[in-house]
C-alpha positions in Angstrom: 77.8 1.5 -35.3 74.1 0.6 -35.0 72.7 -1.9 -37.5 69.4 -3.7 -37.7 68.7 -6.9 -39.7 66.1 -6.2 -42.4 65.1 -9.0 -44.8 68.4 -10.8 -44.3 70.9 -7.9 -44.6 72.2 -5.1 -42.3 70.7 -1.7 -42.4 72.6 1.2 -40.8 70.6 3.6 -38.7 71.0 6.5 -36.2 68.8 7.9 -33.4 68.9 11.4 -32.2 66.8 13.3 -29.6 63.8 12.2 -27.7 60.1 12.4 -28.3 57.6 11.3 -30.9 59.5 9.5 -33.7 60.3 11.3 -36.9 61.9 9.0 -39.6 63.9 10.7 -42.3 64.2 8.6 -45.5 66.8 9.7 -48.0 66.4 9.2 -51.8 68.0 7.1 -54.5 71.8 7.4 -54.7 72.1 9.6 -51.5 72.6 8.6 -47.9 71.7 9.6 -44.4 74.1 12.6 -44.3 71.7 14.5 -46.6 69.6 15.1 -43.4 72.5 16.7 -41.4 70.9 20.1 -41.5 67.6 18.7 -40.3 68.6 16.4 -37.5 69.7 19.0 -35.0 66.6 21.3 -35.2 64.2 18.3 -35.2 66.0 16.5 -32.4 65.2 19.5 -30.1 61.6 18.4 -30.2 61.3 14.9 -31.5 63.0 11.5 -31.6 64.8 11.5 -35.0 65.6 8.3 -36.9 67.8 8.3 -39.9 68.9 5.2 -41.8 70.5 4.2 -45.1 68.6 2.3 -47.8 69.9 -1.0 -49.0 72.8 -0.5 -51.3 73.5 3.0 -50.0 76.1 4.4 -47.6 76.9 2.0 -44.7 74.1 -0.4 -45.3 74.7 -3.8 -47.0 74.4 -4.1 -50.8 72.1 -7.0 -51.6 71.7 -8.1 -55.2 68.1 -7.1 -55.6 65.2 -5.3 -53.9 65.8 -1.8 -55.3 62.1 -0.8 -55.6 59.4 0.8 -53.5 57.7 -2.3 -51.9 61.0 -3.9 -50.9 62.3 -0.6 -49.4 59.0 -0.2 -47.5 59.4 -3.7 -46.0 62.9 -2.8 -44.9 61.6 0.2 -43.1 58.9 -1.8 -41.4 61.4 -4.3 -40.1 63.7 -1.4 -38.9 60.8 0.2 -37.0 59.9 -3.2 -35.5 63.6 -3.6 -34.4 63.5 -0.1 -32.8 60.1 -0.8 -31.1 58.4 2.1 -33.0 54.7 1.6 -33.4 53.8 4.9 -35.0 55.9 7.7 -36.6 56.1 10.7 -38.8 57.6 9.7 -42.2 59.6 12.2 -44.2 60.8 11.1 -47.7 63.3 12.9 -49.8 63.3 12.3 -53.6 62.8 8.6 -54.2 62.6 8.2 -50.4 59.1 9.6 -51.0 58.1 6.4 -52.8 59.4 4.4 -49.8 57.2 6.3 -47.2 54.2 6.3 -49.6 54.5 2.6 -50.1 54.8 2.2 -46.3 51.7 4.3 -45.6 49.5 2.5 -48.2 50.4 -0.8 -46.6 50.4 0.1 -42.9 48.5 3.4 -42.5 47.9 2.8 -38.8 51.6 3.2 -38.2 51.8 6.7 -39.7 51.0 10.0 -37.9 51.6 12.2 -40.9 53.6 12.3 -44.1 56.1 14.8 -45.6 57.5 14.7 -49.1 60.7 16.6 -50.0 61.2 16.9 -53.7 59.7 13.4 -54.0 58.9 11.8 -57.3 55.9 9.5 -56.9 55.2 8.9 -60.5 54.0 11.0 -63.5 55.8 12.9 -66.1 59.6 13.0 -66.2 59.9 16.3 -68.1 63.4 17.4 -69.3 64.9 14.1 -68.0 67.0 11.5 -70.0 64.8 9.1 -72.0 65.4 5.4 -72.6 66.7 2.9 -70.1 68.7 5.5 -68.3 69.4 3.6 -65.1 70.6 0.6 -67.1 73.0 2.9 -68.9 74.3 4.2 -65.5 74.7 0.6 -64.3 76.6 -0.5 -67.4 79.0 2.4 -67.3 79.6 1.8 -63.6 80.5 -1.8 -64.3 82.8 -0.8 -67.2 84.5 2.2 -65.7 83.6 2.5 -62.1 80.9 4.3 -60.0 82.7 7.7 -60.0 82.8 7.9 -63.8 79.2 6.7 -64.2 77.9 9.3 -61.8 80.0 12.1 -63.1 79.3 11.4 -66.8 75.6 10.5 -66.6 74.0 11.1 -63.2 75.1 14.5 -62.0 74.4 16.1 -65.4 70.6 15.6 -65.0 68.5 18.8 -65.2 67.0 18.1 -61.8 70.4 18.8 -60.1 70.6 22.4 -61.5 69.8 23.8 -58.1 72.6 21.9 -56.5 75.1 22.9 -59.3 74.2 26.5 -58.4 75.6 25.8 -54.9 79.1 24.3 -55.3 79.4 23.2 -51.7 76.1 21.3 -51.9 77.1 19.8 -55.2 80.4 18.4 -53.9 78.5 16.8 -51.0 76.2 15.1 -53.4 79.1 13.9 -55.5 80.6 12.2 -52.5 77.2 10.5 -51.8 76.8 9.3 -55.3 80.3 7.7 -55.3 79.2 5.7 -52.2 76.1 4.3 -53.9 77.0 0.6 -54.0 73.6 -0.4 -55.4 74.4 1.2 -58.8 75.8 -2.1 -60.0 72.4 -3.8 -59.4 70.1 -1.3 -61.0 67.4 -3.0 -63.1 69.1 -6.4 -62.7 66.1 -8.1 -61.1 62.6 -7.1 -62.4 60.4 -5.9 -59.5 57.1 -7.4 -58.6 54.0 -5.4 -59.4 54.2 -2.0 -57.6 51.5 0.2 -56.2 51.0 3.2 -58.6 51.6 5.8 -56.0 50.7 8.8 -58.3 47.3 7.3 -58.7 46.7 6.7 -55.0 47.5 10.1 -53.5 43.8 10.6 -52.9 44.1 7.8 -50.4 46.3 9.9 -48.1 44.1 10.3 -45.1 46.7 11.8 -42.7 48.1 15.4 -42.7 50.5 15.5 -45.7 53.2 18.1 -46.6 54.7 18.5 -50.1 57.8 20.6 -50.5 59.3 20.8 -54.0 61.5 23.0 -56.1 61.2 24.3 -59.7 64.2 22.2 -60.8 62.6 19.0 -59.6 61.1 16.8 -62.4 57.7 17.9 -63.5 55.9 14.9 -62.1 56.6 16.1 -58.5 54.5 19.2 -58.8 51.8 17.4 -60.8 51.3 14.7 -58.1 51.5 17.3 -55.2 48.8 19.4 -56.7 46.7 16.4 -57.5 47.0 15.4 -53.8 46.0 18.8 -52.6 42.9 18.7 -54.9 41.8 15.2 -53.9 43.0 14.4 -50.4 42.2 16.1 -47.1 44.8 17.9 -45.0 47.4 18.3 -47.8 49.6 21.4 -48.1 52.2 22.3 -50.7 55.1 24.7 -50.9 57.5 25.6 -53.6 61.1 26.4 -52.7 62.5 28.5 -55.6 65.7 27.5 -57.4 65.9 24.1 -55.8 65.6 20.4 -56.9 65.2 17.1 -55.2 67.9 18.0 -52.6 66.1 21.1 -51.5 66.6 20.2 -47.9 70.3 21.0 -48.2 70.0 23.6 -50.9 67.7 25.8 -48.8 67.8 24.2 -45.3 66.6 27.3 -43.4 63.4 27.6 -45.4 62.9 23.8 -45.6 63.2 23.5 -41.8 60.8 26.3 -41.2 58.1 24.6 -43.3 58.7 21.2 -41.8 58.9 22.3 -38.2 55.7 24.4 -38.5 53.9 21.4 -40.1 55.0 19.1 -37.3 54.0 21.6 -34.6 50.5 21.8 -36.1 50.0 18.1 -36.9 52.0 16.2 -34.2 52.2 18.5 -31.2 48.7 19.8 -31.4 47.2 16.3 -32.1 49.0 14.9 -29.1 47.7 17.7 -26.8 44.1 17.0 -27.8 
């Protein structure tokens, strides 16, 4: 299986198709299989790269670095390993923070951005309060990852769209069980992070926001702020979906994403 060394640990990745690179970044507690419905259609036109964040799926599980700036540096080193100078970055859920952090540090390496149910900061409406991630971590240590994810994680309101689709929900449960990084949540305090929700006006490349009505309130807030303050931003709501909208409504999701790429990548490269 293909691996790249990133910041001293191994990151699992896959490459599909040929053409301009499109990098798909999954969110917190998921893995690269969440993009299975997107890889085929995208690979007909582009070179698609999927990979798994530290602590997730088949990648190594280092003891720290589970925050935006560290994930962004992992991605930079992966792209360097693959010889990719510039790419489209697509971030799902917390993967949106990864690609936003990457763009704000290395904007010259980004053709355009797409955010899929991505929380970039703001209001966590209808979500558990307190030190929720620490509670998940502590229960996982005491009773195992499966129990922690079943009792605490999967009951979150944001996953209502997935619960409405039993086959999707079972896929997510399998991913959550494989999240090795759960044991390290909040163990090491992160360095100061870029406040992404305050920097969306700095997005100077074509940017797509796709989000659902079960996604946390902050997703829509930040998307609309970006549309009001940054050029070349478009937003679309996918009804009855949450942060995993790309597998909850893959046909509609793919239509929006492919149309966006045709207008922002294909047309730009013809000019």
